[in-house]
Residue frames as qw, qx, qy, qz and C-alpha x, y, z in Angstrom:
[[0.289, -0.163, -0.738, 0.588, 78.43, 1.05, -38.26],
 [0.176, -0.787, -0.572, -0.148, 75.31, 2.35, -36.56],
 [0.116, 0.589, -0.135, 0.788, 75.37, 5.98, -35.58],
 [0.094, -0.015, -0.682, 0.726, 75.13, 7.20, -32.01],
 [0.477, 0.029, 0.077, -0.875, 71.61, 8.52, -32.70],
 [0.721, 0.017, -0.561, -0.407, 70.50, 5.15, -34.06],
 [0.461, -0.010, -0.810, 0.362, 71.88, 3.31, -31.04],
 [0.111, 0.031, 0.486, -0.866, 70.19, 5.79, -28.69],
 [0.605, 0.020, -0.183, -0.775, 66.88, 5.43, -30.53],
 [0.683, -0.006, -0.718, -0.133, 67.12, 1.66, -30.30],
 [0.288, -0.013, -0.745, 0.602, 67.89, 1.88, -26.57],
 [0.256, 0.063, 0.323, -0.909, 65.00, 4.25, -25.88],
 [0.571, -0.059, -0.528, -0.626, 62.49, 2.18, -27.83],
 [0.611, -0.275, 0.537, -0.513, 60.20, 0.40, -25.34],
 [0.053, -0.130, 0.981, 0.132, 60.04, -3.36, -25.43],
 [0.366, -0.266, -0.717, -0.531, 56.96, -5.34, -26.40],
 [0.363, -0.483, -0.740, 0.295, 55.79, -5.74, -22.78],
 [0.113, -0.409, -0.233, 0.875, 56.02, -2.01, -22.09],
 [0.199, 0.018, -0.447, -0.872, 54.29, -1.23, -25.38],
 [0.375, -0.370, -0.814, -0.244, 51.48, -3.65, -24.52],
 [0.294, -0.514, -0.599, 0.539, 51.02, -2.14, -21.06],
 [0.008, -0.287, 0.032, 0.957, 50.99, 1.37, -22.52],
 [0.275, -0.151, -0.649, -0.693, 48.41, 0.30, -25.09],
 [0.372, -0.485, -0.790, 0.052, 46.21, -1.11, -22.32],
 [0.204, -0.453, -0.380, 0.780, 46.55, 2.07, -20.26],
 [0.128, 0.244, -0.227, -0.934, 45.45, 4.12, -23.27],
 [0.167, -0.265, -0.864, -0.395, 42.62, 1.75, -24.16],
 [0.450, -0.481, -0.238, -0.714, 39.00, 2.23, -23.23],
 [0.432, -0.400, 0.562, -0.581, 37.61, 1.58, -19.75],
 [0.940, 0.023, -0.002, -0.340, 36.01, -1.67, -20.94],
 [0.779, 0.372, -0.463, 0.201, 39.37, -3.21, -21.83],
 [0.082, 0.487, -0.626, 0.604, 40.99, -2.08, -18.57],
 [0.687, -0.257, 0.342, -0.588, 38.05, -3.50, -16.61],
 [0.946, 0.172, -0.234, -0.146, 38.43, -6.81, -18.46],
 [0.542, 0.428, -0.593, 0.414, 42.10, -7.00, -17.46],
 [0.257, -0.421, 0.539, -0.683, 41.30, -6.12, -13.83],
 [0.866, -0.112, 0.102, -0.477, 38.60, -8.79, -13.72],
 [0.893, 0.252, -0.368, 0.057, 40.90, -11.48, -15.12],
 [0.306, 0.461, -0.614, 0.563, 43.73, -10.53, -12.75],
 [0.503, -0.363, 0.404, -0.672, 41.34, -10.57, -9.77],
 [0.950, -0.010, -0.044, -0.308, 40.03, -14.03, -10.66],
 [0.765, 0.362, -0.471, 0.249, 43.52, -15.43, -11.27],
 [0.129, 0.454, -0.600, 0.646, 45.02, -14.02, -8.07],
 [0.680, -0.308, 0.264, -0.611, 42.01, -15.07, -6.01],
 [0.969, 0.072, -0.205, -0.114, 42.49, -18.64, -7.21],
 [0.576, 0.422, -0.534, 0.453, 46.22, -18.50, -6.45],
 [0.171, -0.449, 0.513, -0.711, 45.73, -17.10, -2.94],
 [0.832, -0.205, 0.108, -0.504, 42.91, -19.55, -2.16],
 [0.930, 0.156, -0.325, 0.071, 45.09, -22.50, -3.19],
 [0.378, 0.453, -0.552, 0.590, 48.09, -21.18, -1.29],
 [0.408, -0.397, 0.413, -0.711, 45.87, -20.85, 1.79],
 [0.038, 0.051, -0.995, 0.082, 44.88, -24.49, 1.42],
 [0.551, 0.167, 0.299, -0.761, 41.15, -23.81, 1.02],
 [0.419, 0.104, 0.899, 0.077, 39.14, -26.80, -0.10],
 [0.373, 0.700, 0.603, 0.089, 36.61, -24.83, -2.17],
 [0.308, -0.326, 0.130, 0.884, 38.59, -22.03, -3.84],
 [0.133, 0.432, 0.629, 0.632, 35.93, -21.43, -6.49],
 [0.194, -0.848, -0.477, 0.129, 33.99, -19.31, -3.99],
 [0.344, -0.592, 0.110, 0.721, 36.90, -16.86, -4.09],
 [0.229, 0.070, 0.605, 0.759, 36.68, -16.73, -7.90],
 [0.045, -0.689, -0.675, -0.261, 32.93, -16.11, -7.82],
 [0.294, -0.821, -0.272, 0.406, 33.40, -13.31, -5.29],
 [0.356, -0.342, 0.312, 0.812, 36.15, -11.72, -7.40],
 [0.126, 0.369, 0.664, 0.638, 33.80, -11.55, -10.38],
 [0.195, -0.803, -0.561, -0.057, 31.08, -9.94, -8.24],
 [0.404, -0.760, -0.146, 0.488, 33.27, -7.43, -6.41],
 [0.421, -0.183, 0.344, 0.819, 35.60, -6.16, -9.17],
 [0.296, 0.843, 0.415, -0.170, 34.01, -3.03, -10.64],
 [0.558, 0.646, 0.134, 0.504, 35.08, -0.45, -13.19],
 [0.004, -0.794, 0.208, -0.571, 35.76, 2.22, -10.53],
 [0.338, 0.152, -0.745, 0.554, 37.64, 1.94, -7.28],
 [0.356, -0.136, 0.366, -0.849, 34.76, 3.57, -5.42],
 [0.820, -0.004, -0.217, -0.530, 32.31, 1.00, -6.78],
 [0.702, 0.143, -0.678, 0.162, 34.72, -1.83, -5.92],
 [0.063, 0.206, -0.641, 0.737, 35.10, -0.47, -2.39],
 [0.598, -0.093, 0.177, -0.776, 31.34, -0.38, -1.97],
 [0.868, 0.078, -0.385, -0.303, 30.86, -3.87, -3.41],
 [0.546, 0.227, -0.715, 0.374, 33.78, -5.23, -1.36],
 [0.183, -0.216, 0.544, -0.790, 32.46, -3.68, 1.84],
 [0.761, -0.044, 0.012, -0.647, 29.00, -5.12, 1.20],
 [0.816, 0.164, -0.548, -0.076, 30.48, -8.52, 0.41],
 [0.349, 0.238, -0.729, 0.538, 32.66, -8.63, 3.54],
 [0.353, -0.147, 0.451, -0.807, 29.96, -7.37, 5.92],
 [0.816, 0.039, -0.140, -0.559, 27.33, -9.61, 4.38],
 [0.705, 0.213, -0.673, 0.074, 29.66, -12.60, 4.52],
 [0.139, 0.207, -0.729, 0.637, 30.47, -12.10, 8.19],
 [0.538, -0.055, 0.319, -0.778, 26.83, -11.62, 9.18],
 [0.843, 0.145, -0.306, -0.419, 25.69, -14.55, 7.03],
 [0.546, 0.257, -0.761, 0.238, 28.46, -16.76, 8.40],
 [0.153, -0.181, 0.654, -0.718, 27.37, -15.96, 11.95],
 [0.734, 0.060, 0.148, -0.660, 23.78, -16.91, 11.17],
 [0.773, 0.279, -0.536, -0.191, 25.03, -19.99, 9.30],
 [0.258, 0.260, -0.826, 0.429, 27.01, -21.14, 12.32],
 [0.435, -0.050, 0.517, -0.735, 23.88, -20.72, 14.43],
 [0.811, 0.190, -0.170, -0.527, 21.87, -22.73, 11.91],
 [0.615, 0.289, -0.731, 0.064, 24.43, -25.55, 11.94],
 [0.020, -0.194, 0.768, -0.610, 24.40, -25.59, 15.74],
 [0.638, 0.053, 0.297, -0.709, 20.59, -25.86, 15.79],
 [0.806, 0.265, -0.412, -0.331, 20.69, -28.63, 13.19],
 [0.387, 0.296, -0.824, 0.288, 23.19, -30.55, 15.33],
 [0.318, -0.100, 0.636, -0.696, 20.67, -30.40, 18.17],
 [0.229, 0.243, 0.942, 0.027, 18.29, -32.40, 15.99],
 [0.368, 0.615, 0.280, -0.638, 16.05, -29.65, 14.62],
 [0.696, 0.505, 0.472, 0.194, 14.89, -30.05, 10.98],
 [0.472, -0.117, 0.252, 0.837, 17.20, -28.24, 8.55],
 [0.105, 0.490, 0.486, 0.716, 14.65, -26.41, 6.35],
 [0.339, -0.851, -0.388, -0.105, 12.59, -24.96, 9.24],
 [0.573, -0.568, -0.012, 0.591, 15.85, -23.80, 10.84],
 [0.388, 0.111, 0.379, 0.833, 16.92, -22.24, 7.55],
 [0.063, -0.692, -0.497, -0.520, 13.56, -20.47, 7.12],
 [0.482, -0.792, -0.320, 0.195, 13.64, -19.26, 10.73],
 [0.507, -0.502, 0.117, 0.691, 17.07, -17.62, 10.32],
 [0.335, 0.307, 0.490, 0.744, 16.39, -16.32, 6.81],
 [0.094, -0.846, -0.499, -0.160, 13.51, -14.13, 8.02],
 [0.351, -0.840, -0.049, 0.411, 15.61, -11.74, 10.18],
 [0.461, -0.208, 0.443, 0.740, 18.22, -11.53, 7.38],
 [0.198, 0.552, 0.613, 0.530, 15.52, -10.57, 4.89],
 [0.206, -0.917, -0.336, 0.055, 14.23, -7.89, 7.28],
 [0.475, -0.624, 0.173, 0.597, 17.75, -6.56, 7.79],
 [0.406, 0.090, 0.557, 0.719, 18.31, -6.42, 4.00],
 [0.080, 0.777, 0.556, 0.285, 15.06, -4.48, 3.57],
 [0.266, -0.946, -0.103, 0.153, 16.30, -1.75, 5.93],
 [0.241, -0.751, 0.494, 0.366, 20.01, -2.01, 5.04],
 [0.849, 0.494, -0.063, -0.176, 20.45, -3.16, 1.41],
 [0.266, 0.694, -0.664, 0.084, 24.20, -3.59, 1.91],
 [0.423, -0.290, 0.808, -0.290, 23.37, -6.65, 4.06],
 [0.833, 0.271, -0.055, -0.479, 21.53, -8.43, 1.23],
 [0.577, 0.444, -0.686, -0.008, 24.53, -10.73, 0.68],
 [0.310, -0.338, 0.759, -0.462, 24.15, -12.12, 4.19],
 [0.840, 0.143, 0.290, -0.436, 21.26, -14.29, 2.97],
 [0.748, 0.523, -0.400, -0.086, 23.44, -15.62, 0.15],
 [0.147, 0.514, -0.778, 0.329, 26.16, -16.53, 2.64],
 [0.616, -0.154, 0.580, -0.510, 23.62, -18.31, 4.82],
 [0.901, 0.327, -0.011, -0.285, 22.64, -20.45, 1.83],
 [0.572, 0.584, -0.562, 0.123, 26.27, -21.18, 0.97],
 [0.073, -0.466, 0.755, -0.456, 27.23, -22.02, 4.55],
 [0.554, -0.083, 0.632, -0.535, 24.20, -24.02, 5.62],
 [0.834, 0.327, 0.190, -0.403, 22.53, -25.62, 2.61],
 [0.590, 0.577, -0.558, -0.087, 25.58, -26.74, 0.64],
 [0.935, -0.158, -0.315, 0.044, 26.93, -30.18, 1.62],
 [0.190, -0.784, 0.523, -0.274, 29.32, -30.45, 4.54],
 [0.466, 0.237, -0.841, 0.139, 31.42, -33.26, 6.02],
 [0.730, -0.504, -0.399, -0.233, 29.79, -35.45, 8.64],
 [0.719, -0.178, -0.410, 0.533, 32.86, -35.54, 10.88],
 [0.270, -0.352, -0.188, 0.876, 33.29, -31.76, 11.13],
 [0.243, 0.747, 0.602, 0.142, 30.17, -29.86, 10.04],
 [0.089, -0.936, -0.063, 0.334, 31.84, -26.48, 10.64],
 [0.537, -0.346, 0.441, 0.630, 35.00, -26.99, 8.56],
 [0.365, 0.385, 0.606, 0.592, 33.52, -26.55, 5.09],
 [0.020, -0.922, -0.374, -0.097, 31.35, -23.54, 6.04],
 [0.393, -0.796, 0.149, 0.435, 34.41, -21.84, 7.54],
 [0.533, -0.073, 0.562, 0.628, 36.36, -22.76, 4.41],
 [0.267, 0.657, 0.565, 0.421, 33.71, -21.16, 2.18],
 [0.185, -0.956, -0.192, 0.125, 33.56, -18.04, 4.29],
 [0.478, -0.595, 0.329, 0.556, 37.33, -17.62, 4.11],
 [0.478, 0.214, 0.611, 0.594, 37.24, -18.13, 0.34],
 [0.114, 0.861, 0.441, 0.227, 34.65, -15.38, -0.06],
 [0.324, -0.902, 0.035, 0.281, 36.73, -13.02, 2.09],
 [0.564, -0.268, 0.479, 0.617, 39.82, -13.85, 0.03],
 [0.380, 0.515, 0.579, 0.505, 38.02, -13.01, -3.20],
 [0.061, -0.957, -0.276, -0.063, 36.78, -9.68, -1.80],
 [0.465, -0.760, 0.196, 0.410, 40.19, -8.69, -0.42],
 [0.557, -0.048, 0.541, 0.628, 42.06, -9.59, -3.61],
 [0.281, 0.711, 0.519, 0.383, 39.56, -7.64, -5.73],
 [0.197, -0.968, -0.099, 0.123, 40.03, -4.53, -3.61],
 [0.531, -0.554, 0.379, 0.517, 43.80, -4.80, -3.90],
 [0.510, 0.235, 0.604, 0.566, 43.71, -5.33, -7.67],
 [0.159, 0.874, 0.419, 0.189, 41.41, -2.35, -8.18],
 [0.274, -0.924, 0.097, 0.251, 43.94, -0.10, -6.45],
 [0.481, -0.524, 0.542, 0.448, 47.02, -1.52, -8.19],
 [0.444, 0.152, 0.739, 0.484, 46.02, -2.68, -11.69],
 [0.086, 0.410, 0.483, 0.769, 45.13, 0.09, -14.15],
 [0.092, -0.436, -0.553, 0.704, 43.91, 2.35, -11.38],
 [0.206, 0.768, 0.571, 0.205, 40.76, 4.14, -12.54],
 [0.360, 0.148, 0.038, 0.920, 41.44, 7.71, -13.60],
 [0.121, -0.806, -0.563, 0.138, 38.99, 9.72, -11.53],
 [0.255, -0.633, 0.038, 0.730, 41.32, 12.71, -11.50],
 [0.154, -0.026, 0.616, 0.772, 41.44, 12.72, -15.29],
 [0.049, -0.583, -0.766, -0.266, 37.66, 12.43, -15.40],
 [0.201, -0.754, -0.371, 0.504, 37.32, 15.40, -13.03],
 [0.136, -0.535, 0.227, 0.803, 39.29, 17.76, -15.24],
 [0.068, 0.144, 0.760, 0.630, 37.80, 16.47, -18.47],
 [0.083, -0.696, -0.713, 0.000, 34.34, 17.07, -17.03],
 [0.179, -0.726, -0.148, 0.648, 35.39, 20.56, -15.99],
 [0.128, -0.241, 0.520, 0.810, 36.60, 21.23, -19.54],
 [0.009, -0.404, -0.821, -0.403, 33.31, 19.93, -20.96],
 [0.133, -0.763, -0.555, 0.304, 31.34, 22.13, -18.57],
 [0.146, -0.577, 0.128, 0.793, 33.28, 25.20, -19.68],
 [0.081, 0.045, 0.716, 0.691, 32.46, 24.28, -23.29],
 [0.069, -0.611, -0.773, -0.153, 28.72, 24.09, -22.58],
 [0.171, -0.781, -0.312, 0.514, 28.76, 27.40, -20.69],
 [0.181, -0.341, 0.390, 0.836, 30.69, 29.01, -23.53],
 [0.016, 0.295, 0.778, 0.555, 28.04, 27.87, -26.00],
 [0.138, -0.723, -0.661, 0.144, 25.23, 29.12, -23.75],
 [0.163, -0.716, -0.104, 0.671, 26.61, 32.63, -23.25],
 [0.148, -0.158, 0.562, 0.798, 27.42, 32.90, -26.97],
 [0.017, -0.484, -0.800, -0.353, 23.85, 32.02, -27.89],
 [0.184, -0.781, -0.508, 0.314, 22.50, 34.55, -25.39],
 [0.213, -0.697, 0.043, 0.684, 24.72, 37.54, -26.21],
 [0.199, -0.102, 0.618, 0.754, 24.85, 37.21, -30.01],
 [0.317, -0.253, -0.546, -0.733, 21.10, 37.05, -30.61],
 [0.524, -0.184, 0.381, -0.740, 17.85, 37.09, -28.70],
 [0.417, -0.021, -0.891, -0.180, 16.71, 33.56, -27.93],
 [0.669, -0.529, -0.260, -0.454, 13.76, 32.27, -25.87],
 [0.312, -0.602, 0.606, -0.416, 14.52, 31.77, -22.21],
 [0.941, -0.059, 0.243, -0.226, 13.25, 28.17, -22.58],
 [0.820, 0.480, -0.238, 0.200, 16.12, 27.47, -24.96],
 [0.066, 0.691, -0.544, 0.471, 18.53, 28.93, -22.44],
 [0.706, -0.377, 0.450, -0.397, 17.12, 26.60, -19.79],
 [0.977, 0.209, 0.010, -0.037, 17.67, 23.66, -22.14],
 [0.554, 0.614, -0.415, 0.380, 21.32, 24.65, -22.63],
 [0.266, -0.614, 0.531, -0.521, 21.66, 25.05, -18.87],
 [0.926, -0.170, 0.210, -0.264, 20.30, 21.53, -18.35],
 [0.863, 0.389, -0.245, 0.211, 23.15, 20.20, -20.49],
 [0.167, 0.646, -0.509, 0.544, 25.60, 22.04, -18.25],
 [0.637, -0.452, 0.390, -0.489, 23.95, 20.56, -15.16],
 [0.995, 0.065, -0.033, -0.068, 24.37, 17.04, -16.53],
 [0.639, 0.492, -0.403, 0.432, 28.10, 17.60, -16.97],
 [0.206, -0.620, 0.453, -0.606, 28.25, 19.03, -13.44],
 [0.894, -0.276, 0.171, -0.309, 26.73, 15.80, -12.09],
 [0.916, 0.262, -0.203, 0.225, 29.48, 13.81, -13.81],
 [0.280, 0.634, -0.418, 0.588, 32.07, 16.15, -12.33],
 [0.530, -0.546, 0.365, -0.537, 30.69, 15.79, -8.79],
 [0.989, -0.080, 0.039, -0.116, 30.61, 11.99, -9.13],
 [0.756, 0.435, -0.307, 0.381, 34.21, 11.93, -10.35],
 [0.006, -0.641, 0.459, -0.615, 35.34, 14.03, -7.37],
 [0.797, -0.384, 0.254, -0.390, 33.54, 11.68, -4.98],
 [0.977, 0.151, -0.098, 0.118, 35.38, 8.78, -6.64],
 [0.473, 0.598, -0.385, 0.521, 38.68, 10.67, -6.35],
 [0.388, -0.623, 0.406, -0.545, 38.11, 11.20, -2.62],
 [0.938, -0.210, 0.191, -0.198, 37.53, 7.49, -2.12],
 [0.871, 0.372, -0.183, 0.263, 40.55, 6.54, -4.19],
 [0.261, 0.633, -0.430, 0.589, 42.87, 8.85, -2.26],
 [0.669, -0.383, -0.574, 0.277, 43.82, 7.53, 1.13],
 [0.321, -0.193, -0.264, 0.889, 45.12, 10.97, 2.13],
 [0.161, 0.715, 0.404, -0.548, 43.18, 14.23, 2.29],
 [0.515, 0.554, 0.469, 0.457, 42.19, 15.40, -1.18],
 [0.037, -0.989, -0.140, -0.009, 42.08, 19.01, 0.01],
 [0.447, -0.734, 0.365, 0.358, 45.82, 18.94, 0.69],
 [0.564, -0.108, 0.659, 0.486, 46.94, 17.03, -2.41],
 [0.222, 0.398, 0.634, 0.625, 44.53, 18.48, -4.98],
 [0.008, 0.490, 0.397, -0.776, 43.37, 21.93, -3.83],
 [0.231, 0.220, -0.387, -0.865, 42.43, 23.02, -7.36],
 [0.290, -0.191, -0.882, -0.318, 40.28, 19.94, -7.88],
 [0.157, -0.466, -0.751, 0.440, 38.41, 20.57, -4.65],
 [0.072, 0.485, 0.151, -0.858, 37.61, 24.15, -5.70],
 [0.001, -0.038, -0.700, -0.713, 36.35, 23.24, -9.16],
 [0.094, -0.542, -0.828, -0.110, 32.76, 22.43, -8.22],
 [0.094, -0.763, -0.404, 0.496, 31.97, 25.68, -6.33],
 [0.097, -0.455, 0.305, 0.831, 33.74, 27.80, -8.96],
 [0.031, -0.094, -0.779, -0.619, 31.98, 26.16, -11.89],
 [0.066, -0.627, -0.769, 0.107, 28.61, 26.25, -10.11],
 [0.057, -0.702, -0.173, 0.689, 28.98, 30.01, -9.69],
 [0.016, -0.276, 0.547, 0.790, 29.89, 30.41, -13.37],
 [0.023, -0.353, -0.882, -0.313, 26.85, 28.35, -14.35],
 [0.068, -0.740, -0.572, 0.348, 24.61, 30.56, -12.22],
 [0.100, -0.571, 0.122, 0.805, 26.24, 33.69, -13.64],
 [0.023, -0.013, 0.719, 0.695, 25.61, 32.64, -17.24],
 [0.085, -0.560, -0.816, -0.116, 21.98, 31.95, -16.40],
 [0.131, -0.736, -0.344, 0.569, 21.64, 35.30, -14.62],
 [0.088, -0.346, 0.387, 0.850, 23.12, 37.07, -17.66],
 [0.031, -0.252, -0.822, -0.510, 20.57, 35.36, -19.89],
 [0.146, -0.691, -0.700, 0.107, 17.64, 36.25, -17.64],
 [0.176, -0.650, -0.129, 0.728, 18.83, 39.81, -17.06],
 [0.038, -0.198, 0.519, 0.831, 19.24, 40.44, -20.79],
 [0.075, -0.409, -0.844, -0.338, 15.90, 38.80, -21.55],
 [0.144, -0.728, -0.550, 0.383, 14.17, 41.00, -18.98],
 [0.121, -0.545, 0.119, 0.821, 15.80, 44.12, -20.43],
 [0.015, 0.022, -0.693, -0.721, 14.90, 43.22, -24.04],
 [0.078, -0.550, -0.829, -0.060, 11.34, 42.33, -23.02],
 [0.101, -0.737, -0.337, 0.577, 10.94, 45.80, -21.50],
 [0.088, -0.421, 0.367, 0.824, 12.38, 47.35, -24.69],
 [0.645, 0.409, -0.083, -0.640, 9.87, 45.68, -27.00],
 [0.919, 0.093, 0.374, -0.079, 9.27, 42.46, -28.96],
 [0.757, 0.622, -0.041, 0.197, 11.69, 43.40, -31.74],
 [0.192, -0.890, 0.410, -0.055, 14.58, 44.47, -29.48],
 [0.915, 0.220, -0.254, 0.223, 17.91, 42.72, -30.02],
 [0.691, -0.555, -0.008, 0.464, 21.14, 42.66, -27.98],
 [0.077, 0.928, -0.231, -0.281, 23.54, 45.53, -28.64],
 [0.795, 0.524, -0.281, 0.121, 26.27, 44.73, -31.21],
 [0.026, 0.705, -0.604, 0.370, 28.88, 45.39, -28.52],
 [0.768, -0.324, 0.447, -0.325, 27.59, 42.37, -26.59],
 [0.943, 0.320, -0.084, 0.019, 28.81, 40.08, -29.39],
 [0.424, 0.641, -0.495, 0.405, 32.37, 41.31, -28.80],
 [0.415, -0.523, 0.552, -0.500, 31.93, 40.81, -25.05],
 [0.956, -0.016, 0.177, -0.235, 30.64, 37.28, -25.71],
 [0.796, 0.480, -0.302, 0.210, 33.75, 36.55, -27.77],
 [0.077, 0.643, -0.567, 0.509, 35.91, 37.85, -24.93],
 [0.719, -0.336, 0.429, -0.432, 34.07, 35.67, -22.42],
 [0.973, 0.219, -0.017, -0.068, 34.55, 32.73, -24.75],
 [0.524, 0.623, -0.475, 0.334, 38.28, 33.48, -24.95],
 [0.300, -0.548, 0.601, -0.498, 38.56, 33.36, -21.15],
 [0.877, -0.098, 0.333, -0.332, 36.62, 30.10, -20.99],
 [0.859, 0.449, -0.239, 0.058, 38.77, 28.63, -23.77],
 [0.229, 0.630, -0.611, 0.421, 41.89, 29.45, -21.77],
 [0.559, -0.368, 0.561, -0.488, 40.38, 27.86, -18.66],
 [0.959, 0.154, 0.097, -0.215, 39.38, 24.79, -20.66],
 [0.638, 0.582, -0.463, 0.200, 42.94, 24.54, -21.96],
 [0.133, -0.545, 0.674, -0.480, 44.18, 24.50, -18.37],
 [0.807, -0.129, 0.397, -0.417, 41.68, 21.74, -17.51],
 [0.908, 0.384, -0.159, -0.057, 42.84, 19.68, -20.50],
 [0.376, 0.618, -0.598, 0.344, 46.47, 20.10, -19.46],
 [0.437, -0.421, 0.616, -0.502, 45.67, 19.04, -15.90],
 [0.927, 0.071, 0.191, -0.315, 43.90, 15.95, -17.22],
 [0.846, 0.465, -0.240, 0.100, 46.82, 14.93, -19.40],
 [0.564, 0.442, -0.449, 0.533, 49.91, 16.03, -17.47],
 [0.585, -0.610, -0.460, 0.273, 48.69, 16.90, -13.93],
 [0.307, -0.484, -0.053, 0.818, 49.92, 20.47, -14.41],
 [0.391, 0.816, 0.403, 0.139, 49.02, 23.51, -16.47],
 [0.478, 0.357, 0.024, 0.802, 50.88, 26.41, -18.02],
 [0.216, -0.530, -0.390, 0.722, 51.08, 29.61, -16.01],
 [0.041, 0.320, -0.132, -0.937, 49.25, 32.72, -17.07],
 [0.003, -0.323, -0.835, -0.445, 46.37, 31.00, -18.83],
 [0.127, -0.761, -0.628, -0.104, 43.40, 33.37, -19.04],
 [0.344, -0.550, -0.203, 0.734, 45.23, 36.41, -17.68],
 [0.077, -0.114, 0.362, 0.922, 45.39, 38.42, -20.90],
 [0.181, -0.412, -0.746, -0.492, 41.86, 37.38, -21.82],
 [0.309, -0.683, -0.610, 0.257, 40.37, 38.44, -18.48],
 [0.219, -0.453, -0.020, 0.864, 42.03, 41.86, -18.78],
 [0.035, -0.077, -0.567, -0.819, 40.59, 42.28, -22.28],
 [0.263, -0.559, -0.761, -0.199, 37.11, 41.29, -21.07],
 [0.306, -0.631, -0.429, 0.569, 37.31, 43.74, -18.18],
 [0.127, -0.272, 0.208, 0.931, 38.23, 46.56, -20.54],
 [0.144, -0.278, -0.693, -0.649, 35.32, 45.78, -22.85],
 [0.314, -0.643, -0.694, 0.077, 32.85, 45.74, -19.95],
 [0.266, -0.537, -0.202, 0.775, 34.21, 49.06, -18.71],
 [0.012, -0.092, 0.414, 0.905, 33.77, 50.58, -22.17],
 [0.190, -0.440, -0.793, -0.376, 30.22, 49.19, -22.43],
 [0.151, -0.116, 0.355, -0.915, 29.03, 50.83, -19.23],
 [0.387, 0.297, 0.708, -0.511, 25.26, 50.80, -18.78],
 [0.349, 0.299, -0.402, -0.792, 24.39, 51.05, -22.48],
 [0.372, -0.075, -0.883, -0.277, 23.06, 47.49, -22.52],
 [0.628, -0.578, -0.292, -0.431, 21.07, 48.20, -19.37],
 [0.275, -0.653, 0.553, -0.438, 21.94, 48.22, -15.66],
 [0.882, -0.196, 0.347, -0.250, 20.77, 44.63, -15.10],
 [0.910, 0.371, -0.094, 0.158, 22.83, 43.06, -17.94],
 [0.283, 0.723, -0.461, 0.430, 25.85, 45.05, -16.82],
 [0.535, -0.555, 0.482, -0.416, 25.44, 43.88, -13.23],
 [0.963, -0.030, 0.250, -0.101, 25.13, 40.21, -14.21],
 [0.753, 0.565, -0.207, 0.265, 28.07, 40.48, -16.61],
 [0.001, -0.734, 0.514, -0.444, 30.18, 41.94, -13.82],
 [0.791, -0.351, 0.418, -0.276, 29.23, 38.98, -11.63],
 [0.954, 0.281, 0.058, 0.088, 30.38, 36.67, -14.41],
 [0.436, 0.734, -0.360, 0.376, 33.63, 38.63, -14.78],
 [0.383, -0.672, 0.499, -0.391, 34.30, 38.42, -11.04],
 [0.887, -0.183, 0.400, -0.140, 33.86, 34.65, -10.95],
 [0.835, 0.504, -0.080, 0.208, 35.92, 34.14, -14.11],
 [0.143, 0.786, -0.445, 0.404, 38.63, 36.21, -12.44],
 [0.667, -0.503, 0.467, -0.289, 38.43, 34.01, -9.34],
 [0.969, 0.103, 0.219, 0.041, 39.01, 30.90, -11.45],
 [0.601, 0.692, -0.228, 0.329, 41.91, 32.49, -13.35],
 [0.125, -0.741, 0.505, -0.425, 43.53, 33.44, -10.05],
 [0.865, -0.294, 0.358, -0.193, 42.90, 29.95, -8.67],
 [0.912, 0.358, 0.004, 0.201, 44.95, 28.60, -11.57],
 [0.593, 0.342, -0.182, 0.706, 47.74, 31.12, -11.07],
 [0.412, -0.810, -0.361, 0.208, 47.60, 32.83, -7.64],
 [0.475, -0.489, 0.106, 0.724, 50.78, 34.83, -8.35],
 [0.398, 0.510, 0.486, 0.588, 49.52, 36.30, -11.62],
 [0.110, -0.412, -0.137, 0.894, 49.75, 40.09, -11.90],
 [0.235, 0.614, 0.689, 0.304, 46.57, 41.40, -13.51],
 [0.094, -0.152, -0.008, 0.984, 46.34, 45.02, -14.64],
 [0.052, 0.615, 0.776, 0.132, 42.57, 45.38, -14.48],
 [0.023, 0.443, 0.121, 0.888, 40.97, 48.76, -15.20],
 [0.067, 0.210, 0.624, -0.749, 39.26, 50.53, -12.32],
 [0.150, -0.394, -0.727, -0.543, 35.52, 50.36, -12.85],
 [0.339, -0.155, 0.249, -0.894, 32.62, 52.39, -11.62],
 [0.253, 0.189, 0.917, -0.245, 29.84, 50.28, -10.10],
 [0.097, -0.359, -0.690, -0.621, 26.69, 49.81, -12.15],
 [0.401, -0.314, 0.074, -0.857, 23.45, 51.50, -11.16],
 [0.829, -0.246, -0.429, -0.263, 22.06, 48.05, -10.36],
 [0.646, -0.024, -0.563, 0.515, 24.93, 47.44, -7.95],
 [0.006, 0.220, -0.306, 0.926, 24.30, 50.81, -6.31],
 [0.603, -0.325, -0.216, -0.696, 20.63, 49.98, -5.99],
 [0.876, -0.279, -0.383, -0.092, 21.24, 46.77, -4.06],
 [0.451, 0.307, -0.544, 0.637, 24.21, 47.98, -2.03],
 [0.474, -0.615, -0.581, 0.242, 23.53, 48.15, 1.73],
 [0.087, -0.943, -0.037, -0.319, 23.22, 51.48, 3.39],
 [0.431, 0.409, -0.547, 0.589, 26.41, 52.61, 5.16],
 [0.540, -0.493, -0.606, 0.313, 26.44, 52.14, 8.90],
 [0.127, -0.941, -0.100, -0.298, 25.71, 55.34, 10.85]]
């Protein structure tokens, strides 16, 4: 007889349909987009036939045009399609009315195409209005009711756009949130590599700028993903995902800090002579900075996979980094110390953003001479 464990394992094993859906969810974006496209086309055809439209293929064509890989792109394409269709349909109705008065069809078409072309030049999202004018006016219509087929085509286009928008929200919803946190993790990796290169050995500032450019490219991806996430969320992103909203300003500050550390150390070594190298203690500080960034990256990876992260990530590492900076003092120079303290402060802000209730036993630190130099005079 089968054991209880075997029966339970058999019960918990997902069926072939669930396994197939899970495989599609875990597949690449190309496969998910293919499925969304096919579902959009199929449902557009079903809805168009159920609505009794005589030319349902316009709905299918629209579904192919509107369905995009990202919800934000689909929203933009759907909006352009709907607005362009309505404007083009209005001009098409006017063209049909003028043709019924006995005016030649092609001069009427050319006359109404000109303002649509001008509108598309100033507002590119209206470029589809000209296409709708062609579909409504130039394609054959019935002699008994010249408006019925144009109205039918317009409704079919609107059906295709509406179905595509619905499918993009419901079928394999694009994972902008996952992309946000994966981009944040990648950005932490590039900053970790940059500060390690700077603090372990003297490198040309041009090489630092090249490493910083790589970080900026990842930041662009992050910003785009957050824009997509805002469009995908019908509610306020600030309320539902406060950590996500804070990622861009926090990571931008860290990027600036790493660049300031590089420039401050380069300036100090340049003043010391062409053969000057970073102090050996800076290598240990670089490793400590890397440990903090690794902990933050781990939190970003956990957020991407499970929508939560473990508590306390980065706390021990930030305390260790603070202690090393306190022990270093001004031996590396006032400017490197000042920039490293800026980096520590912003790393601490990100650690506390992950875990606001964390108790951090940071050592009390005397301000650097650079900080004293730029501090404002006390008010009289």
